[in-house]
Backbone as CSV, one residue per row, in Angstrom:
resi,resn,N_x,N_y,N_z,CA_x,CA_y,CA_z,C_x,C_y,C_z
1,MET,-9.650,6.356,2.211,-8.716,5.285,2.465,-7.516,5.483,1.533
2,LEU,-6.320,5.332,2.092,-5.114,5.462,1.296,-4.846,4.167,0.543
3,GLU,-4.217,4.295,-0.607,-3.926,3.137,-1.433,-2.457,3.178,-1.843
4,VAL,-1.783,2.028,-1.802,-0.395,1.930,-2.228,-0.268,0.809,-3.255
5,THR,0.850,0.806,-3.987,1.087,-0.195,-5.024,2.366,-0.955,-4.706
6,LEU,2.337,-2.260,-4.909,3.508,-3.104,-4.721,4.400,-2.931,-5.941
7,SER,5.677,-2.552,-5.716,6.589,-2.309,-6.833,7.079,-3.622,-7.429
8,SER,7.789,-3.534,-8.543,8.336,-4.722,-9.192,9.396,-5.394,-8.316
9,GLN,9.921,-4.667,-7.332,10.891,-5.226,-6.381,10.207,-5.632,-5.076
10,TYR,8.874,-5.757,-5.110,8.059,-6.178,-3.959,8.212,-5.231,-2.767
11,GLN,8.254,-3.939,-3.031,8.341,-2.929,-1.987,7.069,-2.099,-1.981
12,VAL,6.709,-1.614,-0.777,5.543,-0.763,-0.610,5.994,0.520,0.076
13,LEU,5.567,1.653,-0.434,5.890,2.942,0.163,4.801,3.317,1.162
14,ILE,5.198,3.603,2.399,4.229,4.034,3.411,4.001,5.531,3.194
15,PRO,2.756,5.944,2.978,2.469,7.362,2.706,2.965,8.291,3.819
16,GLU,3.370,9.496,3.420,3.921,10.483,4.344,2.959,10.778,5.501
17,GLU,1.686,10.859,5.210,0.670,11.137,6.236,0.750,10.108,7.376
18,ILE,0.909,8.849,7.019,0.982,7.787,8.022,2.325,7.811,8.739
19,ARG,3.414,8.011,7.979,4.750,8.068,8.596,4.817,9.163,9.645
20,GLU,4.266,10.314,9.337,4.304,11.431,10.284,3.416,11.178,11.497
21,SER,2.223,10.644,11.281,1.302,10.433,12.405,1.810,9.359,13.365
22,LEU,2.573,8.375,12.843,3.104,7.300,13.689,4.557,7.535,14.085
23,HIS,5.135,8.661,13.641,6.522,9.022,13.947,7.487,7.926,13.512
24,LEU,7.303,7.427,12.283,8.180,6.395,11.739,9.433,7.039,11.180
25,THR,10.555,6.310,11.263,11.818,6.833,10.765,12.446,5.840,9.792
26,ALA,13.330,6.336,8.934,14.018,5.474,7.981,14.864,4.459,8.740
27,GLY,14.833,3.216,8.311,15.606,2.164,8.952,14.894,1.490,10.110
28,GLN,13.718,1.960,10.449,12.969,1.374,11.564,12.548,-0.046,11.218
29,LYS,12.557,-0.933,12.211,12.191,-2.340,12.013,10.701,-2.546,12.277
30,PHE,10.130,-3.531,11.578,8.721,-3.878,11.726,8.581,-5.383,11.887
31,SER,7.577,-5.794,12.630,7.169,-7.195,12.659,6.029,-7.330,11.664
32,ILE,5.992,-8.455,10.954,4.930,-8.693,9.979,3.996,-9.757,10.529
33,VAL,2.707,-9.441,10.590,1.697,-10.364,11.086,0.738,-10.664,9.940
34,VAL,0.571,-11.949,9.631,-0.310,-12.359,8.544,-1.462,-13.172,9.119
35,LYS,-2.693,-12.746,8.839,-3.901,-13.468,9.247,-4.807,-13.556,8.038
36,GLY,-4.869,-14.748,7.465,-5.673,-14.914,6.254,-5.102,-14.068,5.132
37,ASP,-5.909,-13.163,4.580,-5.464,-12.278,3.501,-5.001,-10.911,4.010
38,LEU,-4.917,-10.753,5.330,-4.551,-9.470,5.927,-3.082,-9.463,6.314
39,ILE,-2.342,-8.413,5.926,-0.939,-8.244,6.284,-0.850,-7.006,7.170
40,SER,-0.282,-7.155,8.373,-0.117,-6.023,9.286,1.368,-5.785,9.526
41,LEU,1.788,-4.529,9.458,3.148,-4.132,9.806,3.086,-3.496,11.186
42,VAL,3.798,-4.079,12.143,3.787,-3.575,13.510,5.163,-2.998,13.826
43,PRO,5.265,-1.677,14.049,6.568,-1.077,14.330,7.168,-1.647,15.618
44,LYS,8.449,-2.007,15.559,9.147,-2.484,16.747,9.695,-1.245,17.474
45,PRO,9.431,-1.135,18.762,9.937,0.039,19.488,11.446,-0.038,19.669
46,SER,12.086,1.119,19.753,13.527,1.156,20.004,13.784,0.897,21.488
47,PHE,15.034,0.591,21.821,15.372,0.367,23.222,15.134,1.630,24.042
48,GLN,15.361,2.801,23.442,15.127,4.057,24.159,13.647,4.222,24.493
49,ALA,12.768,3.772,23.608,11.333,3.892,23.854,10.886,2.973,24.989
50,LEU,11.603,1.876,25.189,11.242,0.922,26.245,11.839,1.285,27.598
51,ARG,12.763,2.242,27.613,13.416,2.622,28.859,12.394,3.133,29.863
52,GLY,12.417,2.555,31.060,11.546,2.982,32.134,10.169,2.357,32.110
53,VAL,9.899,1.458,31.180,8.558,0.886,31.059,8.193,0.063,32.298
54,LEU,9.170,-0.509,32.981,8.896,-1.310,34.176,9.159,-0.550,35.478
55,LYS,9.418,0.735,35.373,9.682,1.540,36.559,8.473,1.495,37.494
56,GLY,8.720,1.177,38.746,7.648,1.124,39.729,6.908,-0.196,39.746
57,ALA,7.391,-1.192,38.998,6.725,-2.491,38.968,6.871,-3.171,40.329
58,ASN,5.827,-3.847,40.772,5.835,-4.555,42.046,6.473,-5.924,41.830
59,VAL,7.632,-6.138,42.461,8.340,-7.407,42.298,8.167,-8.313,43.520
60,ASN,7.276,-7.957,44.407,6.992,-8.809,45.559,6.209,-10.033,45.109
61,ASN,6.380,-11.121,45.807,5.684,-12.371,45.527,6.004,-12.944,44.150
62,VAL,7.196,-12.680,43.660,7.640,-13.259,42.396,8.276,-14.607,42.711
63,ARG,7.894,-15.629,41.956,8.434,-16.957,42.219,9.923,-17.002,41.956
64,ASP,10.601,-17.774,42.760,12.046,-17.969,42.612,12.280,-19.182,41.721
65,ARG,13.456,-19.285,41.112,13.771,-20.437,40.272,13.641,-21.749,41.034
66,SER,13.938,-21.726,42.319,13.875,-22.957,43.108,12.454,-23.465,43.272
67,GLU,11.450,-22.598,43.066,10.050,-22.993,43.210,9.473,-23.580,41.923
68,ARG,10.238,-23.546,40.849,9.734,-24.070,39.569,9.811,-25.587,39.548
69,ILE,8.966,-26.162,38.755,8.949,-27.627,38.650,9.998,-28.097,37.676
């Protein structure tokens, strides 16, 4: 298990092994999820990574605004 230390400026360095395996880059944004004593950093995907994610989606039978209550 890898171990990191919180700096005096409250920063944590993500080890190179993890950065490379997850293809993280400098300046990348993360969402922080806290559950009890657990802190999770979830990488936010770039717009380029999301391109085409809905390609081929079936848009039939989608409710129209007029059908909303």
